[in-house]
PAZAPA-4460 file (N, C-alpha, C; in steps of 0.05 Angstrom, whole numbers, plus 32768, in hexadecimal, padded with zeros to 4 digits):
% residues 73
    n_x    n_y    n_z   ca_x   ca_y   ca_z    c_x    c_y    c_z   seq   type   mol
   8011   7FE9   8000   8000   8000   8000   8012   8019   8000     1      M     A
   800E   802A   7FED   801F   8042   7FEB   8010   805A   7FF7     2      T     A
   801F   8069   8007   8014   8081   8013   8011   8097   7FFF     3      S     A
   7FFD   80A8   8003   7FFA   80BF   7FF1   800A   80D7   7FF9     4      S     A
   8017   80D6   8010   8027   80EC   8019   8044   80E7   8011     5      N     A
   804C   80F3   7FFB   8067   80EE   7FF0   807D   80F7   8003     6      A     A
   8078   810A   8015   808C   8114   8027   8094   80FE   803C     7      E     A
   8081   80EB   8041   8087   80D7   8055   808F   80BC   8047     8      S     A
   8091   80BC   802D   8098   80A3   801F   80B6   80A1   801B     9      D     A
   80BE   8088   8019   80DB   8082   8016   80DE   806E   7FFF    10      Y     A
   80F6   806A   7FF7   80FD   8055   7FE5   8113   8044   7FF1    11      V     A
   8114   802A   7FE9   8129   8019   7FF1   813E   801B   7FDB    12      V     A
   8157   801F   7FE3   816D   8021   7FD0   8182   800C   7FD6    13      V     A
   8191   8005   7FC2   81A6   7FF1   7FC5   81BF   7FFA   7FB6    14      V     A
   81D6   7FF3   7FC0   81EF   7FFA   7FB2   81FB   7FE1   7FA5    15      N     A
   8212   7FE4   7F98   821F   7FCE   7F8A   8228   7FB7   7F9D    16      E     A
   822B   7FBD   7FB6   8232   7FA9   7FCA   821A   7F9B   7FD6    17      E     A
   8202   7FA1   7FCA   81E9   7F95   7FD3   81E2   7F9C   7FF0    18      E     A
   81E9   7FB5   7FF7   81E2   7FC0   8011   81C9   7FD2   800D    19      Q     A
   81B6   7FCF   801F   819C   7FDD   801C   819A   7FF5   802F    20      Y     A
   818A   8008   8027   8185   801F   8038   816A   802B   8032    21      S     A
   8160   803B   8044   8147   804A   8041   814F   8066   8038    22      L     A
   8140   8070   8024   8147   808B   801A   812D   809B   8015    23      W     A
   812C   80B4   801D   8114   80C4   8019   810D   80C7   7FFC    24      P     A
   80F4   80C3   7FF5   80EB   80C6   7FDA   80F0   80E3   7FD1    25      Q     A
   80F9   80E6   7FB8   80FD   8100   7FAD   8119   810C   7FB1    26      G     A
   8128   8100   7FC3   8144   810A   7FC7   8156   80FC   7FB3    27      K     A
   816A   810A   7FA9   817C   80FE   7F96   818B   80E7   7FA4    28      C     A
   818E   80D1   7F95   819C   80BA   7FA0   81BA   80BF   7F9F    29      L     A
   81C9   80B5   7FB3   81E6   80B8   7FB2   81F1   80A6   7F9B    30      P     A
   8208   80AE   7F92   8215   809E   7F7C   8218   8081   7F85    31      A     A
   8212   806F   7F73   8216   8052   7F79   81FE   8045   7F85    32      G     A
   81E8   8053   7F89   81D0   8048   7F95   81B9   804A   7F80    33      W     A
   81A7   8036   7F82   8190   8036   7F70   8177   802D   7F80    34      R     A
   8161   8037   7F77   8147   8031   7F85   813E   8015   7F7C    35      S     A
   8134   8005   7F8F   812A   7FEA   7F89   810E   7FE5   7F94    36      V     A
   8103   7FF8   7FA3   80E9   7FF4   7FAF   80DD   800F   7FB8    37      F     A
   80C4   8012   7FB4   80B6   802A   7FBD   80B1   803D   7FA6    38      G     A
   80A6   8054   7FAC   80A4   8060   7FC7   808D   8054   7FD7    39      P     A
   8092   8052   7FF1   807F   8047   8004   8084   8054   801F    40      C     A
   8071   8050   8031   8076   805A   804C   808F   804C   8058    41      P     A
   809B   8059   806B   80B4   8050   8078   80B3   8033   8081    42      R     A
   809D   802C   808F   809B   8011   809A   809B   7FFC   8084    43      D     A
   808E   8001   806E   808D   7FEE   8057   80A9   7FEB   804B    44      E     A
   80B7   8001   8049   80D3   8000   803E   80E5   7FF0   8051    45      C     A
   80E3   7FF5   806B   80F3   7FE7   807E   80ED   7FC9   807D    46      L     A
   80D4   7FC1   807A   80CD   7FA5   8078   80DA   7F99   805E    47      H     A
   80D9   7FA8   8049   80E5   7F9F   8030   8103   7F9A   8033    48      E     A
   8111   7FAD   8040   812D   7FAA   8045   8132   7F90   8056    49      I     A
   8122   7F8C   806A   8125   7F74   807B   8122   7F5B   806B    50      E     A
   8110   7F5B   8058   810B   7F43   8047   8122   7F3E   8033    51      Q     A
   812D   7F54   8028   8141   7F52   8013   815E   7F4E   801E    52      R     A
   8164   7F5C   8034   8180   7F5E   803D   8184   7F49   8053    53      W     A
   8188   7F30   804B   818A   7F1A   805E   81A7   7F14   8066    54      V     A
   81BA   7F1E   8057   81D6   7F1A   805D   81E3   7F36   805D    55      D     A
   81EB   7F40   8074   81F6   7F5B   8077   8212   7F5E   806B    56      M     A
   821F   7F48   8065   823A   7F4B   805A   8239   7F58   803E    57      R     A
   824B   7F6A   8038   824C   7F75   801D   8250   7F5F   8008    58      P     A
   8246   7F63   7FF0   8247   7F50   7FDB   8264   7F47   7FD6    59      K     A
   8277   7F5A   7FD5   8292   7F53   7FCF   829E   7F40   7FE5    60      S     A
   8297   7F44   7FFE   82A0   7F32   8013   8293   7F16   8010    61      L     A
   8279   7F15   800B   826C   7EFB   8007   8279   7EEC   7FF0    62      R     A
   827E   7EF9   7FDA   828B   7EEC   7FC3   82A7   7EE3   7FC9    63      E     A
   82B7   7EF3   7FD8   82D2   7EEB   7FDF   82D2   7ED3   7FF2    64      A     A
   82BF   7ED3   8005   82BD   7EBC   8017   82B5   7EA3   8009    65      M     A
   82A3   7EA6   7FF6   8299   7E8F   7FE6   82B1   7E83   7FD6    66      Y     A
   82C0   7E95   7FC9   82D7   7E8C   7FB9   82EC   7E7E   7FCA    67      R     A
   82EF   7E88   7FE3   8302   7E7C   7FF5   82F8   7E63   8004    68      A     A
   82DE   7E5D   7FFF   82D3   7E46   800C   82CB   7E49   8029    69      G     A
   82C7   7E63   8031   82C0   7E69   804D   82A4   7E72   8050    70      H     A
   8293   7E6F   803C   8277   7E79   803E   8266   7E63   804A    71      D     A
   825B   7E68   8062   824A   7E54   806E   822D   7E5B   806B    72      N     A
   8227   7E71   805C   820B   7E7A   8059   8200   7E71   803F    73      G     A
***
């Protein structure tokens, strides 16, 4: 459900390391980040981040650990 109040809406953004963040709708995104969900109310965006971001390790670390045979996840 999307709120009609754009000032209170957010988007979920992700960077190349697959790290997620909440970002106010309408604000310019920082370099290296892209929107992947929303705009929606803050709570909906936080729920989406919780569902998507299940491994907090940066992508480059996960890949290095996998190549080294140390990934238990």
